[in-house]
C-alpha positions in Angstrom: -4.5 1.2 -28.0 -5.1 4.1 -25.6 -5.1 5.0 -21.9 -8.3 6.1 -20.1 -8.2 9.0 -17.6 -6.6 7.5 -14.5 -7.9 7.9 -10.9 -6.5 11.0 -9.2 -4.2 10.6 -6.2 -3.2 13.3 -3.7 0.4 12.9 -4.8 2.2 11.0 -7.5 5.3 10.5 -5.3 5.4 7.1 -3.6 8.2 5.4 -1.9 9.4 1.8 -2.6 7.9 0.7 0.7 4.4 2.2 0.1 3.8 1.0 -3.5 1.4 -1.9 -3.7 0.5 -4.3 -6.4 -3.1 -3.0 -6.2 -1.8 0.5 -7.1 -0.1 -0.9 -10.2 -3.2 -2.9 -11.2 -5.4 0.2 -10.7 -3.0 2.1 -13.1 -2.9 -0.6 -15.7 -6.7 -0.9 -15.6 -6.7 2.3 -17.7 -4.9 0.5 -20.6 -7.2 -0.9 -23.3 -6.3 -3.8 -25.5 -7.2 -2.4 -28.9 -8.5 -5.6 -30.6 -10.4 -7.0 -27.6 -11.9 -3.6 -26.6 -11.5 -4.1 -22.8 -8.8 -3.1 -20.3 -5.8 -5.5 -19.9 -6.6 -6.1 -16.2 -10.2 -7.2 -16.9 -8.9 -9.5 -19.6 -6.3 -11.0 -17.3 -3.5 -10.1 -19.6 -1.1 -8.7 -16.9 1.4 -10.6 -14.8 3.4 -8.6 -12.2 6.8 -10.3 -12.1 8.5 -8.2 -9.4 8.4 -4.8 -7.6 11.6 -3.6 -6.0 14.3 -1.0 -6.1 12.0 1.4 -7.9 11.6 -1.1 -10.8 8.3 -2.7 -11.8 8.7 -5.8 -13.9 5.6 -6.8 -15.9 4.6 -9.3 -18.5 1.6 -8.2 -20.7 -0.1 -10.1 -23.4 -1.5 -8.5 -26.6 -3.8 -9.9 -29.3 -1.7 -8.6 -32.3 1.7 -10.2 -32.4 3.2 -7.5 -34.7 6.2 -5.6 -33.4 4.5 -2.2 -33.6 1.5 -3.5 -31.5 3.8 -4.8 -28.8 5.7 -1.5 -28.8 2.6 0.5 -28.4 1.4 -1.7 -25.5 4.7 -1.3 -23.8 4.5 2.5 -24.1 0.9 2.6 -22.9 1.7 0.6 -19.8 4.7 2.8 -19.0 2.6 5.9 -19.5 -0.2 4.7 -17.3 2.1 3.7 -14.4 4.1 7.0 -14.6 1.0 9.1 -14.8 -0.7 7.4 -11.8 2.1 6.2 -9.6 5.0 8.5 -10.6 7.9 8.8 -13.0 10.4 7.8 -10.4 9.5 4.2 -11.1 11.2 2.4 -14.0 8.9 0.0 -15.9 10.3 -3.1 -17.5 7.5 -4.5 -19.6 7.8 -7.7 -21.6 5.0 -7.9 -24.2 4.1 -11.3 -25.6 1.3 -12.4 -27.9 -1.9 -14.2 -26.7 -1.8 -17.8 -27.9 -4.7 -19.2 -30.0 -5.8 -21.4 -27.1 -6.0 -18.5 -24.7 -8.0 -16.5 -27.3 -10.6 -19.2 -27.7 -10.7 -20.3 -24.0 -9.7 -23.8 -24.9 -7.2 -24.3 -22.1 -10.1 -25.4 -19.9 -11.4 -28.8 -20.8 -14.5 -28.4 -18.7 -16.7 -25.5 -19.8 -14.0 -24.2 -22.2 -16.2 -21.3 -23.3 -16.6 -19.8 -19.8 -14.1 -17.2 -18.6 -15.0 -17.1 -14.9 -16.7 -19.8 -12.9 -17.8 -18.4 -9.6 -19.5 -20.4 -6.8 -21.8 -18.8 -4.2 -21.7 -20.8 -1.0 -22.8 -20.7 2.6 -22.0 -22.9 5.6 -25.6 -22.7 6.8 -28.9 -22.9 5.0 -31.4 -20.0 5.1 -29.0 -17.1 4.9 -30.0 -15.9 1.4 -27.4 -17.6 -0.8 -29.9 -18.2 -3.6 -31.1 -14.6 -3.4 -27.6 -13.4 -3.7 -26.8 -15.8 -6.6 -29.8 -14.7 -8.7 -29.3 -11.0 -8.1 -25.5 -11.3 -8.8 -26.2 -13.1 -12.1 -28.9 -10.7 -13.3 -26.8 -7.7 -12.1 -23.8 -8.9 -14.2 -26.0 -9.4 -17.2 -27.4 -5.9 -16.8 -23.8 -4.6 -16.9 -23.2 -6.2 -20.3 -21.7 -9.5 -19.4 -22.8 -12.9 -20.8 -23.9 -14.9 -17.8 -25.2 -18.3 -16.9 -26.5 -19.6 -13.5 -26.4 -23.2 -12.5 -28.6 -24.0 -9.6 -26.4 -26.7 -8.0 -28.6 -27.0 -4.9 -29.8 -30.5 -5.7 -32.1 -30.9 -2.7 -33.5 -27.4 -2.5 -33.5 -25.8 -6.0 -34.6 -22.1 -6.0 -33.8 -20.8 -9.5 -37.1 -22.0 -11.1 -39.0 -19.8 -8.6 -36.6 -16.9 -8.5 -36.5 -16.6 -12.3 -40.2 -17.2 -12.8 -39.5 -20.5 -14.6 -41.3 -23.0 -12.3 -43.2 -24.7 -15.2 -40.5 -24.5 -17.9 -38.5 -27.4 -19.2 -35.1 -27.2 -21.0 -35.0 -28.3 -24.6 -32.6 -30.9 -26.0 -30.6 -29.7 -29.0 -28.1 -31.2 -31.3 -24.6 -29.7 -31.0 -22.0 -31.3 -33.4 -23.9 -34.6 -33.3 -24.3 -34.7 -29.6 -27.6 -34.2 -27.7 -27.2 -31.4 -25.1 -29.5 -29.5 -22.8 -30.2 -25.9 -23.7 -30.3 -23.6 -20.7 -33.4 -21.4 -20.4 -32.7 -17.7 -20.8 -34.5 -15.2 -18.5 -33.5 -11.6 -17.7 -30.4 -12.1 -19.9 -29.2 -15.1 -17.9 -28.9 -18.7 -19.1 -30.4 -20.8 -16.3 -30.3 -24.6 -15.5 -31.6 -26.3 -12.4 -32.4 -29.8 -11.2 -35.8 -28.2 -10.3 -36.6 -28.1 -14.1 -36.7 -31.9 -14.0 -39.0 -32.4 -11.0 -42.6 -31.4 -10.3 -43.1 -28.3 -8.3 -44.2 -30.2 -5.2 -41.9 -33.2 -5.7 -39.0 -33.7 -3.3 -35.7 -34.8 -4.6 -34.7 -37.8 -2.5 -31.3 -39.0 -3.8 -28.2 -40.4 -2.2 -24.9 -38.6 -2.7 -23.7 -40.5 -5.8 -27.0 -39.9 -7.6 -27.0 -36.2 -6.8 -23.4 -35.9 -7.9 -24.2 -37.7 -11.2 -27.1 -35.4 -11.9 -25.0 -32.3 -11.2 -22.3 -33.5 -13.5 -24.9 -33.9 -16.3 -26.1 -30.3 -15.8 -22.5 -29.2 -16.2 -21.1 -31.4 -18.9 -24.2 -32.2 -21.0 -25.5 -28.6 -21.2 -24.7 -26.2 -24.1 -23.6 -23.1 -22.1 -21.7 -21.6 -25.0 -19.4 -18.7 -24.4 -20.0 -16.9 -21.1 -18.1 -14.2 -19.2 -19.5 -15.6 -15.9 -21.1 -18.9 -14.8 -22.5 -18.5 -11.3 -22.9 -21.7 -9.3 -25.5 -21.6 -6.6 -24.2 -24.3 -4.2 -26.2 -26.2 -1.6 -25.5 -25.2 2.0 -22.8 -26.9 4.1 -19.5 -28.6 3.2 -20.5 -32.0 1.9 -19.9 -34.4 -1.0 -21.6 -32.1 -3.5 -19.0 -29.4 -2.8 -16.1 -31.8 -3.1 -17.5 -33.1 -6.4 -17.8 -29.6 -7.8 -14.3 -28.5 -6.9 -12.8 -31.7 -8.2 -14.6 -31.6 -11.5 -14.8 -27.8 -12.2 -11.9 -25.4 -12.2 -13.5 -22.7 -10.0 -12.0 -19.2 -10.4 -13.4 -18.2 -7.0 -16.1 -18.4 -4.4 -18.4 -15.9 -2.7 -19.4 -16.7 0.9 -22.8 -15.5 2.1 -23.7 -15.2 5.8 -26.0 -13.4 8.2 -24.3 -11.6 11.1 -25.8 -14.2 13.5 -23.2 -16.1 15.6 -24.4 -19.6 14.5 -24.3 -18.6 10.8 -20.8 -17.1 11.2 -19.5 -20.3 12.7 -20.6 -22.2 9.6 -19.4 -19.5 7.3 -16.0 -19.8 8.9 -16.0 -23.6 8.1 -17.0 -22.8 4.5 -14.0 -20.5 4.1 -11.8 -23.1 5.8 -13.0 -25.8 3.3 -12.2 -23.8 0.2 -8.8 -22.9 1.7 -7.8 -26.5 2.2 -4.6 -27.3 0.2 -6.5 -30.1 -1.7 -9.2 -27.6 -2.8 -7.5 -24.1 -2.7 -10.2 -22.0 -4.3 -9.7 -18.2 -3.9 -12.3 -16.4 -1.8 -13.7 -13.6 -3.9 -15.3 -12.1 -0.8 -17.9 -12.3 1.9 -21.4 -10.8 1.7 -23.5 -10.0 4.8 -27.1 -10.7 4.2 -30.0 -9.6 6.5 -27.5 -7.1 8.0 -30.3 -5.0 9.5 -34.0 -4.3 9.2 -35.4 -1.0 8.1 -39.2 -0.6 8.1 -40.6 1.2 5.1 -42.3 3.9 7.4 -39.0 4.6 9.2 -36.4 4.6 6.3 -33.6 6.1 8.5 -33.9 3.5 11.2 -31.8 0.3 11.4 -32.6 -2.6 13.7 -29.9 -5.2 13.9 -32.0 -8.3 14.4 -29.3 -10.9 14.0 -26.3 -9.0 15.3 -24.2 -6.2 14.0 -21.5 -6.5 11.3 -20.6 -10.1 12.2 -19.9 -11.2 8.6 -17.8 -8.0 8.0 -15.8 -8.6 11.1 -15.3 -12.3 10.1 -14.0 -11.2 6.7 -11.5 -8.8 8.4 -10.4 -11.6 10.8 -9.9 -14.1 8.0 -8.2 -11.5 5.7 -10.7 -11.9 2.8 -12.5 -9.0 1.0 -15.8 -7.8 2.3 -18.2 -7.2 -0.6 -21.0 -5.4 1.2 -24.1 -5.5 3.3 -27.6 -6.5 2.1 -30.3 -5.4 4.5 -33.4 -7.4 5.4 -35.8 -5.6 3.0 -39.3 -6.9 2.3 -39.2 -6.1 -1.4 -36.2 -8.3 -1.9 -38.1 -11.3 -0.5 -41.2 -10.4 -2.5 -39.1 -10.0 -5.7 -37.7 -13.5 -5.3 -41.0 -15.0 -4.6 -42.5 -13.2 -7.7 -39.7 -14.5 -9.9 -38.2 -11.1 -10.7 -34.9 -10.5 -8.8 -34.8 -7.2 -6.8 -31.9 -5.8 -8.9 -34.4 -5.3 -11.7 -36.3 -2.8 -9.5 -35.1 0.7 -10.5 -34.9 3.5 -7.9 -35.2 1.3 -4.8 -33.1 1.1 -1.6 -32.2 -2.5 -2.3 -30.7 -1.6 -5.7 -28.3 0.8 -4.1 -26.8 -2.0 -1.9 -26.9 -4.6 -4.7 -25.0 -2.2 -7.0 -22.3 -1.6 -4.4 -21.9 -5.4 -4.0 -21.6 -5.8 -7.7 -19.0 -3.0 -8.0 -16.9 -4.6 -5.3 -17.3 -8.1 -6.8 -16.0 -6.8 -10.2 -13.1 -5.2 -8.5 -12.1 -8.4 -6.6 -12.5 -10.5 -9.8 -10.0 -8.2 -11.5 -7.6 -8.6 -8.6 -7.8 -12.4 -8.3 -4.8 -13.2 -10.5 -2.6 -11.0 -8.3 -3.8 -12.3 -4.9 -1.3 -15.2 -4.5 -1.1 -14.8 -0.8 -4.9 -14.9 -0.3 -5.1 -18.3 -1.8 -2.9 -19.9 0.9 -4.7 -21.6 3.7 -4.6 -19.6 6.9 -5.1 -20.6 10.5 -8.5 -19.9 12.0 -9.4 -19.8 15.6 
């Protein structure tokens, strides 16, 4: 167990009023769980009980239940907080062992081997939701995570094209005596889509119950195995497919994609509102603004705001949800999707810079999800 070098602050002295849970989490993100080889924040092993009167109360879980292991974890947490925030804070850290169920991920009955199930949604079609989903999945895989992508857009599946799998068919394999679909792996991502079961030019004309049944089969009858992330590319809108998903799958969070255009923002607002309904209550990981501006290749310093300026960013601020970043309207991103090779695989490009920033912000917000209790509450929108 050890502590990484912490981020540097201008001053370690902080008042009771100025300390934030984020500052505590940032400090604890430098503490590594020795058996699991990742920091305790990424592993969701930290629970902040209370912060008041210069006392920080924590509950931290460890893999090794031995007394010396718990003592070392307590000392590491105290050291990390004192070094980053200041020694004037008293740290009361209760260290408890991880249960067997938590270690194996068996607490979740649906997709038990998946740590994070993240939906990518948009209120309106044509805003680049599938482009974001595919680049997000491949980007996470490139960062060392085990990733799956479920193309849940029953009526307009895009994954077969965007992953160059248009003519591929999943195999049926035997798993503990049960026949299951095996996702097709491409670019380090396990992919399943209803598009694999229809001809390229065949329209999927199903009523709601049939579409929902097909989607449930892709979820429950597929052998996803153990994943750090399963990305769900949802259909546009706020219909019965969305309700079916949130009722049957324990989503960890949702990413909202929108252009800065007024009509798209109105639908994005409805999307945020749907996930904030008390009956659904899925945390908003953040908002991504796609097609934020157009920069021609011959004028790389110029920005043309074709659909409006920073509309999605302003919406995120208004609704008090994180803003994950801008993605400009770049021809190479469209061409990459059409060619079946997501743009994030193109080294040294302008698009890679923006996609990497979005990924960085996404990872940060995922780490913060367990500590954003207030963000999960429905808020009034105007």
